[in-house]
C-alpha positions in Angstrom: 3.0 9.8 23.7 6.2 11.7 23.3 6.9 12.7 19.7 9.8 10.8 18.3 11.1 10.1 14.8 12.4 6.6 15.6 10.8 3.7 17.5 13.1 0.6 17.6 10.9 -2.2 18.8 12.4 -5.4 17.4 15.3 -6.7 15.4 14.9 -7.0 11.6 15.8 -10.7 11.9 14.5 -11.8 8.5 16.3 -8.9 6.7 19.6 -9.7 8.4 19.3 -13.3 7.6 18.6 -12.7 3.9 21.5 -10.2 3.7 23.7 -13.0 5.0 22.4 -15.3 2.4 23.0 -12.8 -0.4 19.4 -12.3 -1.5 16.9 -9.7 -0.3 13.4 -8.8 -1.5 12.1 -5.5 -0.3 8.4 -4.5 -0.7 6.5 -1.2 -0.4 2.9 -0.5 0.3 1.5 3.0 0.3 0.0 5.9 -1.7 1.4 8.5 -4.1 4.1 9.5 -1.6 5.6 5.9 -2.0 4.5 4.8 -5.5 7.4 4.3 -8.0 5.9 6.5 -10.8 7.6 9.8 -10.0 11.0 8.1 -9.7 12.1 10.5 -7.0 10.0 9.3 -4.0 11.7 8.3 -0.7 11.7 4.6 -1.6 14.3 5.3 -4.3 16.7 6.6 -1.6 16.1 3.6 0.5 16.8 1.2 -2.4 20.0 3.1 -3.1 21.0 2.7 0.5 20.7 -1.1 0.3 22.7 -1.3 -3.0 25.4 1.0 -1.6 25.8 -0.8 1.8 25.2 -4.4 0.6 26.7 -4.5 -2.9 27.1 -8.3 -2.6 23.3 -8.8 -2.1 21.0 -9.6 -5.1 18.3 -7.0 -4.4 14.7 -7.4 -5.7 12.1 -4.6 -5.2 8.4 -5.0 -5.2 6.9 -1.5 -5.0 3.1 -2.1 -4.9 2.2 1.4 -3.7 -0.6 3.1 -5.7 -1.6 6.8 -5.4 -4.8 7.6 -3.7 -5.2 4.3 -2.0 -5.2 3.2 1.7 -5.0 0.2 3.9 -8.6 -0.9 2.9 -7.4 -1.6 -0.6 -3.9 -2.9 0.4 -5.4 -5.7 2.6 -6.9 -7.2 -0.6 -3.7 -6.7 -2.7 -1.1 -7.9 -0.2 -1.3 -11.6 -0.8 -0.7 -11.4 -4.6 1.6 -8.4 -4.7 3.7 -8.7 -1.6 3.4 -12.1 0.2 3.3 -14.4 -2.9 6.2 -12.5 -4.3 8.4 -13.4 -1.4 9.1 -10.0 0.2 11.4 -10.2 3.2 11.1 -6.6 4.4 7.9 -4.6 3.8 7.5 -0.8 4.4 3.9 0.3 5.0 2.9 3.9 4.5 -0.8 4.7 5.0 -0.9 7.4 7.8 -1.8 10.0 5.2 -4.2 8.2 2.9 -6.1 6.7 5.8 -6.3 10.1 7.5 -10.0 10.9 6.5 -11.3 7.4 7.1 -13.4 6.7 10.2 -11.1 5.6 13.1 -12.8 2.2 13.5 -12.7 1.3 9.9 -9.0 2.2 9.4 -8.2 0.3 12.6 -9.8 -2.9 11.3 -8.2 -2.6 7.9 -4.8 -1.7 9.2 -4.7 -4.5 11.8 -5.9 -7.0 9.2 -3.1 -5.9 6.8 -0.4 -6.2 9.5 -1.6 -9.5 10.7 -1.7 -10.8 7.1 1.9 -9.7 6.6 3.2 -11.0 9.9 1.2 -14.2 10.1 3.6 -16.7 8.4 6.7 -15.3 10.1 8.5 -14.9 6.7 9.0 -11.1 6.6 9.8 -8.1 8.6 7.5 -5.1 8.6 8.3 -1.4 9.2 5.8 1.4 9.5 6.6 4.8 8.0 4.6 8.0 8.5 4.6 10.9 6.1 2.9 14.3 6.4 -0.3 16.1 5.4 -1.0 19.7 6.0 -4.0 18.7 8.2 -1.4 17.4 10.7 0.3 20.8 11.1 -1.6 22.2 14.1 -1.3 19.0 16.2 2.3 18.5 15.5 3.1 22.2 16.2 1.5 21.7 19.6 3.5 18.6 20.3 0.6 16.3 19.8 0.5 13.1 17.7 -2.2 13.1 14.9 -4.8 10.4 15.5 -4.0 8.5 12.3 -0.4 8.1 13.5 -1.2 7.5 17.1 -3.5 4.6 16.1 -0.7 3.1 13.9 1.6 3.4 16.9 -0.8 1.5 19.1 -0.6 -1.4 16.5 3.2 -1.0 16.3 3.5 -1.5 20.1 1.1 -4.4 20.1 2.9 -6.3 17.3 6.5 -5.0 18.1 6.9 -3.3 14.8 9.5 -0.5 14.3 8.4 2.8 12.9 9.9 6.0 11.4 8.0 9.3 11.4 9.4 10.7 8.2 7.2 13.7 8.3 8.4 14.7 11.8 12.0 14.3 10.7 11.4 16.7 7.7 9.5 19.2 9.8 12.4 19.3 12.3 14.7 20.0 9.3 12.6 22.9 8.3 12.5 24.2 11.9 16.3 23.9 12.0 16.8 25.8 8.8 18.2 22.8 6.9 15.4 22.8 4.3 12.9 25.4 3.2 9.2 24.5 3.3 8.7 24.9 -0.4 11.7 22.5 -0.9 9.8 20.0 1.1 6.1 20.2 0.4 5.0 22.9 -2.1 1.4 21.5 -2.1 1.3 20.4 1.6 1.4 16.7 0.7 3.7 15.5 -2.1 7.4 16.0 -1.4 9.8 17.3 -4.0 13.0 15.5 -4.7 14.6 17.3 -1.7 11.7 16.4 0.6 11.8 12.8 -0.6 15.5 12.8 0.2 14.7 13.9 3.7 12.2 11.1 4.1 14.7 8.5 2.8 17.4 9.8 5.1 15.3 9.2 8.2 14.5 5.7 7.1 18.1 5.0 6.2 19.2 6.1 9.7 16.8 3.6 11.2 18.1 0.9 8.9 21.8 1.8 9.6 21.3 1.3 13.3 19.4 -2.0 12.9 21.5 -3.6 10.2 24.9 -2.2 10.7 25.5 -0.5 14.0 23.4 -1.7 16.9 20.5 -4.2 16.2 17.6 -4.1 18.6 17.6 -6.8 21.3 14.6 -8.6 22.6 11.6 -9.4 20.4 12.6 -10.8 17.0 10.6 -9.3 14.1 10.2 -12.8 12.7 8.3 -14.8 15.3 6.1 -17.8 15.7 2.5 -16.9 16.4 0.8 -13.5 16.8 -0.7 -11.9 19.9 -4.5 -11.7 20.1 -5.8 -9.0 17.9 -6.8 -5.6 19.2 -9.9 -5.7 17.0 -11.4 -9.1 16.8 -13.2 -8.1 13.6 -10.1 -6.9 11.8 -9.7 -7.6 8.1 -7.1 -10.3 8.2 -9.1 -13.0 6.5 -10.1 -12.1 3.0 -10.8 -13.7 -0.4 -11.7 -12.6 -3.9 -14.7 -13.9 -5.6 -13.9 -15.4 -9.1 -15.6 -13.6 -12.0 -17.0 -17.0 -13.1 -19.3 -17.0 -10.1 -20.9 -13.7 -11.1 -24.2 -13.8 -13.1 -24.5 -11.1 -15.7 -27.4 -9.3 -17.4 -26.4 -7.0 -20.2 -23.3 -6.3 -22.2 -20.5 -7.3 -19.8 -17.0 -8.6 -20.5 -14.1 -9.7 -18.3 -11.1 -7.8 -19.7 -7.5 -7.5 -18.8 -7.3 -4.1 -17.2 -3.9 -2.4 -17.5 -5.4 1.0 -17.1 -4.9 0.7 -13.3 -1.8 -0.6 -11.6 -2.3 -3.9 -9.8 -5.8 -4.5 -11.2 -5.3 -7.6 -13.3 -8.7 -8.3 -14.8 -11.9 -6.3 -14.6 -15.6 -6.9 -15.2 -16.5 -4.1 -17.5 -19.6 -2.4 -19.0 -20.7 1.1 -19.9 -24.4 0.3 -20.1 -26.9 1.8 -17.6 -29.3 -0.8 -16.2 -26.8 -3.7 -16.7 -26.9 -6.0 -13.8 -24.7 -8.4 -11.8 -25.6 -10.9 -9.1 -23.7 -13.3 -6.9 -23.7 -15.2 -3.7 -21.1 -15.3 -1.0 -20.4 -16.5 2.5 -18.8 -14.0 4.8 -19.3 -11.1 7.2 -18.2 -8.4 4.9 -18.1 -7.2 1.3 -15.8 -4.7 -0.5 -16.0 -3.8 -4.1 -12.9 -2.4 -6.0 -13.3 0.0 -8.9 -11.5 1.9 -11.6 -13.1 5.1 -10.5 -13.3 8.7 -11.8 -15.6 11.4 -13.1 -16.5 9.2 -16.1 -17.7 6.4 -13.8 -21.3 5.4 -13.5 -23.0 5.1 -10.1 -24.8 2.0 -9.0 -27.5 0.7 -6.7 -27.4 -2.6 -4.8 -29.6 -4.9 -2.9 -28.4 -7.4 -0.2 -30.4 -10.5 0.6 -33.5 -9.3 -1.2 -33.8 -6.1 0.9 -34.4 -2.5 -0.2 -32.3 -1.1 -3.0 -29.5 1.3 -1.8 -28.5 4.1 -4.1 -24.7 4.8 -4.1 -23.5 8.4 -4.5 -19.7 8.6 -4.4 -17.8 11.9 -3.8 -15.9 13.2 -6.8 -13.6 16.0 -5.6 -12.2 18.6 -8.0 -8.9 16.8 -8.2 -10.7 13.5 -9.0 -9.4 12.1 -12.4 -11.8 11.0 -15.2 -10.7 7.4 -14.5 -7.8 5.4 -13.2 -8.3 5.7 -9.5 -8.2 2.3 -7.8 -10.9 2.9 -5.2 -12.6 0.4 -2.9 -16.2 0.7 -1.7 -17.2 -0.9 1.6 -20.7 -2.4 1.5 -20.3 -3.6 5.1 -18.0 -5.6 7.4 -20.7 -6.7 10.0 -23.1 -8.6 7.7 -22.8 -11.9 9.6 -21.2 -15.1 8.5 -24.3 -16.7 6.9 -24.9 -17.0 3.2 -25.7 -13.7 1.3 -27.1 -12.8 -2.1 -26.0 -9.6 -3.7 -27.3 -7.7 -6.7 -25.9 -4.6 -8.5 -27.5 -2.4 -11.2 -25.5 0.2 -13.1 -27.0 3.7 -12.8 -26.1 6.9 -14.7 -25.1 9.4 -12.0 -26.9 12.3 -13.7 -24.9 14.9 -11.9 -22.5 17.6 -13.0 -19.5 15.7 -11.6 -20.6 12.4 -13.2 -19.6 12.6 -16.8 -20.1 9.0 -18.0 -21.5 5.6 -17.6 -18.3 3.5 -17.3 -18.6 0.7 -14.7 -15.2 -0.9 -14.2 -15.4 -3.5 -11.4 -11.9 -4.7 -10.5 -12.5 -7.1 -7.7 -15.2 -8.5 -5.3 -13.6 -8.8 -1.9 -15.0 -11.0 0.8 -14.3 -10.5 4.5 -14.4 -13.7 6.6 
């Protein structure tokens, strides 16, 4: 596939309609490159573009991006933080944070997320791709990194427009318009200048679609979706209520503001504390407040052998506060399952505590 910054595949019909009605709700899903905390990320420039070009529109922004998270977490957060909040236009940025995930897994979680966002026909979706230094060699050779190429396959299948922000910025560096250290001093997180470059590429796309020359053909808001590429994608999900979890030991359900988007958590710091629950579904994902102070755990499915979990804690891993999912499996079958967890002290140099902060129990159907 030829490298291109812009792929105009369908009209932003919902966005145009809402602008005409004078009310627009814009949502963002992504990682640290998109999250609102730094206050200089590319999304700020996009928000400013809307307010400048459509001053008559009442603009609402739902930035649900969280650093260090990928599409496997977003698929469980999208209902509450994007769909139920009435977003009309949603930007999805996970090409970087999904980079090291297995291709099959990220394909299933990404397609599930996109189908979930598109299913009711109430919003437009745009894909945006940033940059990681691991992409440098392929892009220098004119090749598309696999993480982006797989997103583009989904974009073609579902007629979703895309902007390769990272390629736009790289071309600016090659053209002498921006120094590399102005863009990405750490090879991943853009400075204010780099974020401005990212935003400019997205705004050029928006200008063409919403002001100059809207795409013709497939409307972005449509009735019905094509058959999925992956039949076992993660579109159908649910969260198990805490009330359905049996507890042994000092547990408490607590409001958990330590992690953005967490809501409540089931919390303990006691080794050997146990949980058990039953569920009907083909897959199970556990969401954690994770870090170097986190305990490990072991689990047993349907009375089988205990499985010891050892999660990687890189040097940059914080002591806590990383909203991190853990996939038990997404091919467990649709029958009834029983699941047990026991908290285990990690007993390693990179495991400094016994905090066990469970933020959700996600079921794949």
